[in-house]
A tleap script that builds the chain and sets N, CA, C and O, in Angstrom:
source leaprc.protein.ff14SB
mol = sequence {
  NGLN VAL GLN LEU VAL GLU SER GLY GLY GLY
  LEU VAL GLN PRO GLY GLY SER LEU ARG LEU
  SER CYS ALA ALA SER GLY ARG THR LEU ASP
  TYR TYR PRO VAL GLY TRP PHE ARG GLN ALA
  PRO GLY LYS GLU ARG GLU GLY VAL LEU CYS
  ILE SER SER SER GLY GLY THR THR TYR LEU
  ALA ASP SER VAL LYS GLY ARG PHE THR ILE
  SER ARG ASP ASN ALA LYS ASN THR VAL TYR
  LEU GLN MET ASN SER LEU GLU PRO GLU ASP
  THR ALA VAL TYR TYR CYS ALA ALA GLY ARG
  LEU TRP TYR GLY SER SER CYS LEU ARG PRO
  ASN ILE TYR ASP TYR TRP GLY GLN GLY THR
  GLN VAL THR VAL SER CSER
}
set mol.1.N position { 114.917 226.464 29.801 }
set mol.1.CA position { 114.370 225.974 30.861 }
set mol.1.C position { 114.891 224.586 31.104 }
set mol.1.O position { 115.142 224.008 30.046 }
set mol.2.N position { 115.183 223.720 32.436 }
set mol.2.CA position { 115.609 222.652 32.901 }
set mol.2.C position { 114.422 222.003 33.559 }
set mol.2.O position { 114.040 222.651 34.533 }
set mol.3.N position { 113.797 221.026 33.340 }
set mol.3.CA position { 112.840 220.430 34.291 }
set mol.3.C position { 113.665 218.998 34.971 }
set mol.3.O position { 114.208 218.081 34.354 }
set mol.4.N position { 113.532 219.188 36.385 }
set mol.4.CA position { 114.319 217.942 37.129 }
set mol.4.C position { 113.321 217.181 37.741 }
set mol.4.O position { 112.456 217.709 38.441 }
set mol.5.N position { 113.382 215.830 37.504 }
set mol.5.CA position { 112.609 215.021 38.207 }
set mol.5.C position { 113.276 214.172 39.012 }
set mol.5.O position { 114.130 213.431 38.525 }
set mol.6.N position { 112.981 214.153 40.395 }
set mol.6.CA position { 113.754 213.157 41.465 }
set mol.6.C position { 113.011 211.873 41.509 }
set mol.6.O position { 111.794 211.907 41.329 }
set mol.7.N position { 113.550 210.860 41.707 }
set mol.7.CA position { 113.117 209.421 42.023 }
set mol.7.C position { 113.855 208.649 42.927 }
set mol.7.O position { 114.983 208.982 43.288 }
set mol.8.N position { 113.268 207.606 43.327 }
set mol.8.CA position { 114.096 206.418 44.064 }
set mol.8.C position { 114.092 206.438 45.413 }
set mol.8.O position { 114.633 205.525 46.036 }
set mol.9.N position { 113.422 207.587 46.106 }
set mol.9.CA position { 113.426 207.921 47.568 }
set mol.9.C position { 112.223 206.474 48.017 }
set mol.9.O position { 111.493 205.831 47.263 }
set mol.10.N position { 112.403 206.367 49.355 }
set mol.10.CA position { 111.405 205.484 49.917 }
set mol.10.C position { 111.858 205.361 51.599 }
set mol.10.O position { 112.508 206.148 52.287 }
set mol.11.N position { 111.258 204.099 51.929 }
set mol.11.CA position { 111.711 203.765 53.444 }
set mol.11.C position { 112.706 202.729 53.285 }
set mol.11.O position { 112.719 201.848 52.425 }
set mol.12.N position { 113.553 202.940 54.228 }
set mol.12.CA position { 114.759 202.027 54.411 }
set mol.12.C position { 115.362 201.782 55.853 }
set mol.12.O position { 115.328 202.554 56.810 }
set mol.13.N position { 115.795 200.801 55.793 }
set mol.13.CA position { 116.215 200.554 57.513 }
set mol.13.C position { 117.623 201.460 57.768 }
set mol.13.O position { 118.214 202.062 56.872 }
set mol.14.N position { 117.951 201.429 58.929 }
set mol.14.CA position { 119.204 202.042 59.119 }
set mol.14.C position { 120.212 201.171 58.627 }
set mol.14.O position { 119.911 199.978 58.664 }
set mol.15.N position { 121.521 201.509 58.098 }
set mol.15.CA position { 122.435 200.754 57.414 }
set mol.15.C position { 122.068 200.290 56.205 }
set mol.15.O position { 122.959 199.589 55.727 }
set mol.16.N position { 120.829 200.426 55.302 }
set mol.16.CA position { 120.594 199.935 54.071 }
set mol.16.C position { 121.167 201.179 53.247 }
set mol.16.O position { 121.954 202.041 53.641 }
set mol.17.N position { 120.614 201.050 52.107 }
set mol.17.CA position { 121.179 201.815 50.840 }
set mol.17.C position { 120.004 202.364 49.591 }
set mol.17.O position { 119.214 201.517 49.175 }
set mol.18.N position { 119.947 203.504 49.141 }
set mol.18.CA position { 119.137 203.875 48.149 }
set mol.18.C position { 119.853 204.582 47.071 }
set mol.18.O position { 120.671 205.451 47.372 }
set mol.19.N position { 119.632 204.305 45.934 }
set mol.19.CA position { 120.045 205.494 44.771 }
set mol.19.C position { 119.021 206.178 44.256 }
set mol.19.O position { 118.017 205.697 43.731 }
set mol.20.N position { 119.350 207.590 44.450 }
set mol.20.CA position { 118.313 208.656 43.906 }
set mol.20.C position { 118.756 209.047 42.387 }
set mol.20.O position { 119.920 209.332 42.104 }
set mol.21.N position { 117.846 209.028 41.582 }
set mol.21.CA position { 118.142 209.839 40.274 }
set mol.21.C position { 117.584 211.245 40.286 }
set mol.21.O position { 116.792 211.736 41.089 }
set mol.22.N position { 118.103 211.734 39.337 }
set mol.22.CA position { 117.550 213.158 38.892 }
set mol.22.C position { 117.561 213.249 37.565 }
set mol.22.O position { 118.627 213.342 36.956 }
set mol.23.N position { 116.638 213.237 37.085 }
set mol.23.CA position { 116.297 213.337 35.169 }
set mol.23.C position { 116.021 214.491 34.986 }
set mol.23.O position { 115.334 215.227 35.694 }
set mol.24.N position { 116.602 214.732 33.918 }
set mol.24.CA position { 116.262 216.223 33.151 }
set mol.24.C position { 115.643 216.185 31.842 }
set mol.24.O position { 115.860 215.337 30.976 }
set mol.25.N position { 114.939 217.067 31.776 }
set mol.25.CA position { 114.406 217.267 30.386 }
set mol.25.C position { 114.183 218.867 29.830 }
set mol.25.O position { 114.321 219.834 30.580 }
set mol.26.N position { 113.966 218.934 28.979 }
set mol.26.CA position { 114.013 220.602 28.339 }
set mol.26.C position { 115.291 220.849 27.861 }
set mol.26.O position { 115.348 221.631 26.912 }
set mol.27.N position { 116.379 220.363 28.294 }
set mol.27.CA position { 117.576 220.937 27.983 }
set mol.27.C position { 118.627 220.049 28.322 }
set mol.27.O position { 118.387 219.461 29.376 }
set mol.28.N position { 119.810 219.717 27.748 }
set mol.28.CA position { 120.790 218.629 28.062 }
set mol.28.C position { 121.435 219.215 29.119 }
set mol.28.O position { 121.691 220.413 29.238 }
set mol.29.N position { 121.758 218.083 30.091 }
set mol.29.CA position { 122.212 218.608 31.354 }
set mol.29.C position { 123.884 218.772 31.601 }
set mol.29.O position { 124.518 219.065 32.615 }
set mol.30.N position { 124.400 218.383 29.927 }
set mol.30.CA position { 125.810 218.373 30.253 }
set mol.30.C position { 126.516 219.701 30.795 }
set mol.30.O position { 127.538 219.694 31.482 }
set mol.31.N position { 125.921 220.676 30.442 }
set mol.31.CA position { 126.844 221.851 31.022 }
set mol.31.C position { 126.266 222.554 32.358 }
set mol.31.O position { 126.472 223.719 32.698 }
set mol.32.N position { 125.584 221.697 32.961 }
set mol.32.CA position { 124.871 222.476 34.236 }
set mol.32.C position { 125.329 221.779 35.417 }
set mol.32.O position { 124.927 220.627 35.576 }
set mol.33.N position { 126.191 222.351 36.364 }
set mol.33.CA position { 126.655 221.731 37.577 }
set mol.33.C position { 125.302 221.289 38.358 }
set mol.33.O position { 124.295 221.971 38.168 }
set mol.34.N position { 125.256 220.428 39.029 }
set mol.34.CA position { 123.951 219.754 39.711 }
set mol.34.C position { 124.479 219.444 41.220 }
set mol.34.O position { 125.557 218.900 41.462 }
set mol.35.N position { 123.550 219.875 42.180 }
set mol.35.CA position { 123.726 219.426 43.395 }
set mol.35.C position { 122.739 218.757 44.011 }
set mol.35.O position { 121.657 218.767 43.425 }
set mol.36.N position { 122.806 218.202 44.987 }
set mol.36.CA position { 121.712 217.282 46.164 }
set mol.36.C position { 121.662 218.086 47.341 }
set mol.36.O position { 122.625 218.558 47.946 }
set mol.37.N position { 120.496 218.195 47.600 }
set mol.37.CA position { 119.949 218.911 48.752 }
set mol.37.C position { 119.231 218.212 49.687 }
set mol.37.O position { 118.966 217.086 49.266 }
set mol.38.N position { 118.815 218.427 50.773 }
set mol.38.CA position { 117.902 217.536 51.696 }
set mol.38.C position { 117.354 218.493 52.622 }
set mol.38.O position { 118.168 219.264 53.131 }
set mol.39.N position { 116.127 218.605 52.950 }
set mol.39.CA position { 115.393 219.227 54.042 }
set mol.39.C position { 114.383 218.358 54.783 }
set mol.39.O position { 113.381 217.808 54.323 }
set mol.40.N position { 114.968 218.349 56.313 }
set mol.40.CA position { 114.125 217.348 57.420 }
set mol.40.C position { 113.044 218.583 57.726 }
set mol.40.O position { 113.047 219.753 57.344 }
set mol.41.N position { 112.262 217.954 58.441 }
set mol.41.CA position { 111.148 219.032 59.336 }
set mol.41.C position { 111.702 219.808 59.985 }
set mol.41.O position { 112.638 219.525 60.733 }
set mol.42.N position { 111.173 221.065 59.801 }
set mol.42.CA position { 111.906 222.008 60.955 }
set mol.42.C position { 113.192 222.487 60.550 }
set mol.42.O position { 113.488 223.535 61.123 }
set mol.43.N position { 113.994 222.090 59.802 }
set mol.43.CA position { 115.143 222.658 59.504 }
set mol.43.C position { 115.564 223.284 58.074 }
set mol.43.O position { 114.764 223.393 57.145 }
set mol.44.N position { 116.932 223.686 58.011 }
set mol.44.CA position { 116.906 224.341 56.916 }
set mol.44.C position { 117.334 223.499 55.576 }
set mol.44.O position { 117.998 222.469 55.692 }
set mol.45.N position { 116.943 223.962 54.379 }
set mol.45.CA position { 117.832 223.104 53.455 }
set mol.45.C position { 119.301 222.855 53.539 }
set mol.45.O position { 120.089 223.695 53.973 }
set mol.46.N position { 119.619 221.760 53.141 }
set mol.46.CA position { 121.361 221.657 53.334 }
set mol.46.C position { 121.754 221.164 52.402 }
set mol.46.O position { 121.008 220.365 51.835 }
set mol.47.N position { 123.040 221.421 51.871 }
set mol.47.CA position { 123.591 220.925 50.752 }
set mol.47.C position { 124.524 219.752 51.026 }
set mol.47.O position { 125.484 219.868 51.787 }
set mol.48.N position { 124.212 218.573 50.368 }
set mol.48.CA position { 124.653 217.282 50.583 }
set mol.48.C position { 126.157 216.797 49.764 }
set mol.48.O position { 127.236 216.448 50.243 }
set mol.49.N position { 125.726 216.936 48.417 }
set mol.49.CA position { 126.849 216.960 47.188 }
set mol.49.C position { 126.657 217.585 46.114 }
set mol.49.O position { 125.511 218.004 45.948 }
set mol.50.N position { 127.598 217.839 45.125 }
set mol.50.CA position { 127.643 218.637 44.083 }
set mol.50.C position { 128.622 218.322 43.301 }
set mol.50.O position { 129.711 217.903 43.694 }
set mol.51.N position { 128.260 218.526 42.001 }
set mol.51.CA position { 129.246 217.877 40.926 }
set mol.51.C position { 129.093 218.731 39.769 }
set mol.51.O position { 128.047 219.247 39.375 }
set mol.52.N position { 130.551 218.848 39.135 }
set mol.52.CA position { 130.429 219.951 38.181 }
set mol.52.C position { 130.187 219.336 36.794 }
set mol.52.O position { 130.281 218.123 36.605 }
set mol.53.N position { 129.871 220.217 35.828 }
set mol.53.CA position { 129.174 219.618 34.696 }
set mol.53.C position { 130.077 218.551 34.034 }
set mol.53.O position { 129.498 217.761 33.288 }
set mol.54.N position { 131.164 218.439 34.168 }
set mol.54.CA position { 131.898 217.321 33.100 }
set mol.54.C position { 131.714 216.086 34.296 }
set mol.54.O position { 131.786 214.906 33.955 }
set mol.55.N position { 131.503 216.426 35.536 }
set mol.55.CA position { 131.715 215.360 36.608 }
set mol.55.C position { 132.956 215.048 37.455 }
set mol.55.O position { 133.096 214.425 38.507 }
set mol.56.N position { 133.896 215.753 36.563 }
set mol.56.CA position { 135.308 215.792 37.195 }
set mol.56.C position { 135.542 216.214 38.604 }
set mol.56.O position { 136.536 215.830 39.220 }
set mol.57.N position { 134.611 217.026 39.141 }
set mol.57.CA position { 135.001 217.388 40.432 }
set mol.57.C position { 133.438 217.494 41.181 }
set mol.57.O position { 132.437 218.008 40.682 }
set mol.58.N position { 133.550 216.892 42.430 }
set mol.58.CA position { 132.672 216.901 43.448 }
set mol.58.C position { 132.933 217.322 44.562 }
set mol.58.O position { 134.098 217.271 44.954 }
set mol.59.N position { 131.885 217.868 45.399 }
set mol.59.CA position { 132.038 218.167 46.800 }
set mol.59.C position { 131.037 217.804 47.832 }
set mol.59.O position { 129.839 217.935 47.582 }
set mol.60.N position { 131.422 217.386 48.898 }
set mol.60.CA position { 130.207 216.680 49.702 }
set mol.60.C position { 129.961 217.420 51.228 }
set mol.60.O position { 130.773 218.286 51.551 }
set mol.61.N position { 129.025 217.137 52.014 }
set mol.61.CA position { 129.043 217.678 53.291 }
set mol.61.C position { 129.918 216.502 54.169 }
set mol.61.O position { 130.162 215.329 53.884 }
set mol.62.N position { 130.261 217.273 55.286 }
set mol.62.CA position { 130.951 216.195 56.084 }
set mol.62.C position { 129.912 215.097 56.574 }
set mol.62.O position { 130.292 213.932 56.454 }
set mol.63.N position { 128.990 215.258 56.966 }
set mol.63.CA position { 128.034 214.447 57.262 }
set mol.63.C position { 127.507 213.295 56.484 }
set mol.63.O position { 126.703 212.492 56.956 }
set mol.64.N position { 128.033 213.234 55.162 }
set mol.64.CA position { 127.750 212.242 54.416 }
set mol.64.C position { 129.167 211.626 53.961 }
set mol.64.O position { 129.095 210.552 53.364 }
set mol.65.N position { 130.232 212.083 54.136 }
set mol.65.CA position { 131.699 211.578 53.694 }
set mol.65.C position { 131.644 210.213 53.997 }
set mol.65.O position { 131.056 209.783 54.989 }
set mol.66.N position { 132.404 209.310 52.948 }
set mol.66.CA position { 132.424 207.863 53.077 }
set mol.66.C position { 130.979 207.200 53.099 }
set mol.66.O position { 131.010 206.008 53.405 }
set mol.67.N position { 129.911 207.645 52.877 }
set mol.67.CA position { 128.745 207.226 52.794 }
set mol.67.C position { 127.910 207.404 51.403 }
set mol.67.O position { 127.293 206.484 50.867 }
set mol.68.N position { 128.000 208.883 50.853 }
set mol.68.CA position { 127.203 208.911 49.743 }
set mol.68.C position { 127.958 209.497 48.639 }
set mol.68.O position { 128.871 210.299 48.840 }
set mol.69.N position { 127.612 209.130 47.527 }
set mol.69.CA position { 128.568 209.639 46.148 }
set mol.69.C position { 127.483 210.147 45.076 }
set mol.69.O position { 126.308 209.804 44.943 }
set mol.70.N position { 128.162 210.963 44.440 }
set mol.70.CA position { 127.264 211.587 43.397 }
set mol.70.C position { 128.008 211.007 42.095 }
set mol.70.O position { 129.210 210.743 42.098 }
set mol.71.N position { 127.111 210.824 40.907 }
set mol.71.CA position { 127.776 210.600 39.820 }
set mol.71.C position { 126.612 211.055 38.644 }
set mol.71.O position { 125.427 211.275 38.897 }
set mol.72.N position { 127.183 211.131 37.447 }
set mol.72.CA position { 126.290 211.679 36.234 }
set mol.72.C position { 126.543 210.858 35.155 }
set mol.72.O position { 127.675 210.491 34.841 }
set mol.73.N position { 125.426 210.526 34.517 }
set mol.73.CA position { 125.849 210.298 32.989 }
set mol.73.C position { 124.960 211.037 32.104 }
set mol.73.O position { 123.733 211.097 32.024 }
set mol.74.N position { 125.994 211.629 31.407 }
set mol.74.CA position { 125.255 212.734 30.775 }
set mol.74.C position { 124.577 212.424 29.407 }
set mol.74.O position { 123.863 213.251 28.838 }
set mol.75.N position { 124.810 211.328 28.970 }
set mol.75.CA position { 124.301 210.497 27.965 }
set mol.75.C position { 122.551 210.257 28.262 }
set mol.75.O position { 121.717 210.158 27.362 }
set mol.76.N position { 122.292 210.204 29.559 }
set mol.76.CA position { 121.107 209.855 29.898 }
set mol.76.C position { 120.643 210.884 30.712 }
set mol.76.O position { 119.750 210.703 31.540 }
set mol.77.N position { 121.251 212.065 30.508 }
set mol.77.CA position { 120.616 213.328 31.132 }
set mol.77.C position { 120.446 213.020 32.477 }
set mol.77.O position { 119.486 213.640 32.937 }
set mol.78.N position { 121.013 212.290 33.306 }
set mol.78.CA position { 120.583 211.905 34.706 }
set mol.78.C position { 121.764 211.868 35.576 }
set mol.78.O position { 122.821 211.313 35.276 }
set mol.79.N position { 121.484 212.594 36.854 }
set mol.79.CA position { 122.653 212.503 38.005 }
set mol.79.C position { 122.096 211.816 39.165 }
set mol.79.O position { 120.926 212.011 39.491 }
set mol.80.N position { 122.947 210.935 39.879 }
set mol.80.CA position { 122.548 209.834 40.891 }
set mol.80.C position { 123.197 210.409 41.907 }
set mol.80.O position { 124.146 211.180 41.766 }
set mol.81.N position { 122.551 209.942 43.325 }
set mol.81.CA position { 122.927 210.101 44.203 }
set mol.81.C position { 122.836 208.688 45.217 }
set mol.81.O position { 121.852 208.306 45.850 }
set mol.82.N position { 124.089 208.109 45.151 }
set mol.82.CA position { 124.319 206.551 46.036 }
set mol.82.C position { 124.236 207.071 47.497 }
set mol.82.O position { 124.862 208.058 47.884 }
set mol.83.N position { 123.420 206.332 48.269 }
set mol.83.CA position { 123.369 206.630 49.501 }
set mol.83.C position { 123.762 205.207 50.254 }
set mol.83.O position { 122.906 204.333 50.121 }
set mol.84.N position { 124.852 204.877 50.971 }
set mol.84.CA position { 124.773 203.874 51.861 }
set mol.84.C position { 124.807 204.131 53.106 }
set mol.84.O position { 124.697 205.286 53.516 }
set mol.85.N position { 124.978 203.006 53.969 }
set mol.85.CA position { 125.007 203.013 55.775 }
set mol.85.C position { 123.987 204.330 55.964 }
set mol.85.O position { 124.342 205.383 56.492 }
set mol.86.N position { 122.860 204.104 55.513 }
set mol.86.CA position { 122.070 205.388 56.114 }
set mol.86.C position { 121.681 205.419 57.543 }
set mol.86.O position { 121.522 204.379 58.182 }
set mol.87.N position { 121.557 206.364 57.949 }
set mol.87.CA position { 121.214 206.713 59.346 }
set mol.87.C position { 119.944 207.440 59.614 }
set mol.87.O position { 119.766 208.360 58.815 }
set mol.88.N position { 119.060 207.303 60.457 }
set mol.88.CA position { 118.001 208.060 60.829 }
set mol.88.C position { 118.099 209.486 60.582 }
set mol.88.O position { 117.101 210.041 60.123 }
set mol.89.N position { 119.026 210.089 60.787 }
set mol.89.CA position { 119.277 211.315 60.598 }
set mol.89.C position { 119.313 211.975 59.216 }
set mol.89.O position { 119.168 213.172 58.972 }
set mol.90.N position { 119.573 210.795 58.209 }
set mol.90.CA position { 119.425 211.292 56.939 }
set mol.90.C position { 118.029 211.366 56.246 }
set mol.90.O position { 117.820 211.599 55.055 }
set mol.91.N position { 117.157 211.131 57.185 }
set mol.91.CA position { 115.677 211.198 56.948 }
set mol.91.C position { 115.352 212.681 56.536 }
set mol.91.O position { 115.631 213.649 57.243 }
set mol.92.N position { 114.707 212.750 55.268 }
set mol.92.CA position { 114.426 214.352 54.523 }
set mol.92.C position { 114.041 214.020 53.385 }
set mol.92.O position { 113.954 212.866 52.965 }
set mol.93.N position { 113.728 215.232 52.685 }
set mol.93.CA position { 113.073 215.356 51.318 }
set mol.93.C position { 114.362 215.899 50.595 }
set mol.93.O position { 114.867 217.015 50.712 }
set mol.94.N position { 114.765 214.858 49.836 }
set mol.94.CA position { 115.983 215.276 48.889 }
set mol.94.C position { 115.624 215.739 47.685 }
set mol.94.O position { 114.879 215.096 46.946 }
set mol.95.N position { 116.104 216.860 47.387 }
set mol.95.CA position { 116.320 217.575 46.003 }
set mol.95.C position { 117.347 217.559 45.217 }
set mol.95.O position { 118.473 217.532 45.714 }
set mol.96.N position { 117.154 217.572 43.724 }
set mol.96.CA position { 118.404 218.095 42.858 }
set mol.96.C position { 117.972 219.352 42.278 }
set mol.96.O position { 116.858 219.734 41.921 }
set mol.97.N position { 119.194 219.947 42.266 }
set mol.97.CA position { 119.212 221.566 41.650 }
set mol.97.C position { 120.396 221.460 40.498 }
set mol.97.O position { 121.400 220.748 40.469 }
set mol.98.N position { 119.942 222.346 39.652 }
set mol.98.CA position { 120.837 222.311 38.344 }
set mol.98.C position { 121.320 224.164 38.257 }
set mol.98.O position { 120.453 225.034 38.173 }
set mol.99.N position { 122.594 224.435 38.291 }
set mol.99.CA position { 122.563 225.772 38.171 }
set mol.99.C position { 123.537 226.170 36.631 }
set mol.99.O position { 124.171 225.313 36.017 }
set mol.100.N position { 123.469 227.462 36.279 }
set mol.100.CA position { 124.290 227.877 34.971 }
set mol.100.C position { 125.592 227.879 35.335 }
set mol.100.O position { 126.357 227.463 34.464 }
set mol.101.N position { 126.136 228.264 36.483 }
set mol.101.CA position { 127.704 228.399 36.769 }
set mol.101.C position { 128.309 227.419 37.788 }
set mol.101.O position { 127.541 226.915 38.608 }
set mol.102.N position { 129.393 227.158 37.808 }
set mol.102.CA position { 129.985 226.395 38.674 }
set mol.102.C position { 130.619 227.479 39.785 }
set mol.102.O position { 131.037 228.584 39.438 }
set mol.103.N position { 130.628 227.062 41.001 }
set mol.103.CA position { 131.049 227.681 42.019 }
set mol.103.C position { 132.338 227.107 42.810 }
set mol.103.O position { 132.930 227.673 43.728 }
set mol.104.N position { 132.573 226.096 42.350 }
set mol.104.CA position { 133.762 225.366 42.920 }
set mol.104.C position { 133.177 224.785 44.431 }
set mol.104.O position { 132.151 224.111 44.530 }
set mol.105.N position { 134.043 225.189 45.576 }
set mol.105.CA position { 133.579 224.484 46.778 }
set mol.105.C position { 132.349 225.178 47.402 }
set mol.105.O position { 131.883 224.843 48.492 }
set mol.106.N position { 131.793 226.301 46.526 }
set mol.106.CA position { 130.594 226.777 46.912 }
set mol.106.C position { 129.479 226.229 46.509 }
set mol.106.O position { 128.404 226.801 46.693 }
set mol.107.N position { 129.567 225.075 45.920 }
set mol.107.CA position { 128.077 224.554 45.323 }
set mol.107.C position { 127.497 223.814 46.163 }
set mol.107.O position { 126.638 223.053 45.718 }
set mol.108.N position { 127.719 223.808 47.289 }
set mol.108.CA position { 126.903 223.188 48.333 }
set mol.108.C position { 125.720 224.383 48.752 }
set mol.108.O position { 124.667 223.975 49.243 }
set mol.109.N position { 125.891 225.655 48.575 }
set mol.109.CA position { 124.980 226.660 48.807 }
set mol.109.C position { 123.575 226.548 47.933 }
set mol.109.O position { 123.744 226.668 46.720 }
set mol.110.N position { 122.519 226.382 48.279 }
set mol.110.CA position { 121.409 226.145 47.554 }
set mol.110.C position { 120.987 227.549 46.738 }
set mol.110.O position { 120.250 227.587 45.753 }
set mol.111.N position { 121.534 228.511 47.286 }
set mol.111.CA position { 120.814 229.795 46.377 }
set mol.111.C position { 121.814 230.202 45.258 }
set mol.111.O position { 121.763 231.350 44.817 }
set mol.112.N position { 122.670 229.361 44.809 }
set mol.112.CA position { 123.384 229.338 43.619 }
set mol.112.C position { 122.824 228.621 42.268 }
set mol.112.O position { 123.326 228.614 41.144 }
set mol.113.N position { 121.613 228.017 42.742 }
set mol.113.CA position { 120.992 227.018 41.574 }
set mol.113.C position { 119.858 227.846 41.268 }
set mol.113.O position { 119.316 228.701 41.967 }
set mol.114.N position { 119.535 227.367 39.866 }
set mol.114.CA position { 118.789 227.852 39.062 }
set mol.114.C position { 117.378 227.073 39.084 }
set mol.114.O position { 116.283 227.621 39.208 }
set mol.115.N position { 117.597 225.783 38.951 }
set mol.115.CA position { 116.268 225.082 38.447 }
set mol.115.C position { 116.085 223.873 39.919 }
set mol.115.O position { 117.075 223.513 40.557 }
set mol.116.N position { 115.130 223.549 40.140 }
set mol.116.CA position { 115.073 222.704 41.374 }
set mol.116.C position { 114.151 221.632 40.772 }
set mol.116.O position { 113.353 221.815 39.852 }
set mol.117.N position { 114.409 220.346 41.512 }
set mol.117.CA position { 113.189 219.409 41.387 }
set mol.117.C position { 112.364 219.391 42.267 }
set mol.117.O position { 112.672 220.103 43.223 }
set mol.118.N position { 111.302 218.798 42.364 }
set mol.118.CA position { 110.004 218.811 43.422 }
set mol.118.C position { 110.363 218.037 44.443 }
set mol.118.O position { 109.600 218.085 45.408 }
set mol.119.N position { 111.441 217.224 44.542 }
set mol.119.CA position { 111.662 216.485 45.926 }
set mol.119.C position { 111.322 214.806 45.854 }
set mol.119.O position { 110.269 214.431 45.339 }
set mol.120.N position { 112.096 214.042 46.294 }
set mol.120.CA position { 111.598 212.932 46.719 }
set mol.120.C position { 111.856 212.448 48.268 }
set mol.120.O position { 112.970 212.680 48.736 }
set mol.121.N position { 111.010 211.878 48.973 }
set mol.121.CA position { 110.862 211.504 50.669 }
set mol.121.C position { 112.009 210.340 50.842 }
set mol.121.O position { 111.955 209.314 50.164 }
set mol.122.N position { 112.959 210.555 51.717 }
set mol.122.CA position { 114.044 209.403 51.999 }
set mol.122.C position { 113.624 209.381 53.542 }
set mol.122.O position { 113.656 210.436 54.176 }
set mol.123.N position { 113.188 208.050 54.218 }
set mol.123.CA position { 112.910 207.885 55.477 }
set mol.123.C position { 113.779 206.544 55.779 }
set mol.123.O position { 113.968 205.498 55.158 }
set mol.124.N position { 114.195 207.036 56.954 }
set mol.124.CA position { 115.429 205.652 57.512 }
set mol.124.C position { 114.872 205.446 58.698 }
set mol.124.O position { 114.940 206.302 59.580 }
set mol.125.N position { 114.234 204.250 58.871 }
set mol.125.CA position { 113.754 203.800 60.123 }
set mol.125.C position { 113.426 202.304 60.326 }
set mol.125.O position { 113.116 201.586 59.376 }
set mol.126.N position { 113.496 201.912 61.454 }
set mol.126.CA position { 113.358 200.451 61.532 }
set mol.126.C position { 111.794 200.159 62.034 }
set mol.126.O position { 111.400 199.002 62.186 }
savepdb mol mol.pdb
quit
């Protein structure tokens, strides 16, 4: 079992930045691909970025290209989501998830992940 805990959410003004962390316990995260997802009220859960277990491959949604990046520090058992140039449309609960298998460009699909964190709220507002 892998337990995931997200942190770093909060209230930020448009144009600001936040860095979310996804810390794992129970097992090393080294062998697990990880995805970041978000869900706004009344909307479906949306894949934002995902990263292979080695960190060598990432995919991201068009809506965050040029603004968000994902990285991982396997020594710290943590995956990060750096969010820059935040917009009100980025307001959502953000979740990280870990999966047993890597599906390449399909890694933004939430149904391929086995373990989920509880989420952290990100609100972008002036």
